[in-house]
Phi, psi and omega in degrees: 000155178293134182299325181295321181292315180300316180298320180292318176298319177297317177297320177297308177305317180297311178305310178302313180298316178295315175307322178273004182055046179052029181254114184300317187295324177290325179295311177302313184296319178301311183298317181301320177299310177301323179293315178300314177299313177302317178301314183295335176271006178088006181277154179277123179248118183286134177264156177295160180296156179294157189291341187271005175260149175284129186256151180288170176299316180298318177295319178301322180284309187299318187253029181298144177283131184247000000 
């Protein structure tokens, strides 16, 4: 991957963490709020796969139950 893309991803991750004051629950709530706003604006918000499918390690981490 392009180093500029990686740097932008890290900067975004850091900004989101700081906005949530490094609190994972606040971060999750913020993401859920943004998803709701996007859905209300007609954007497609992807949902995690159904639980009856075998999930990859990435999916197990991304969609962990909090």
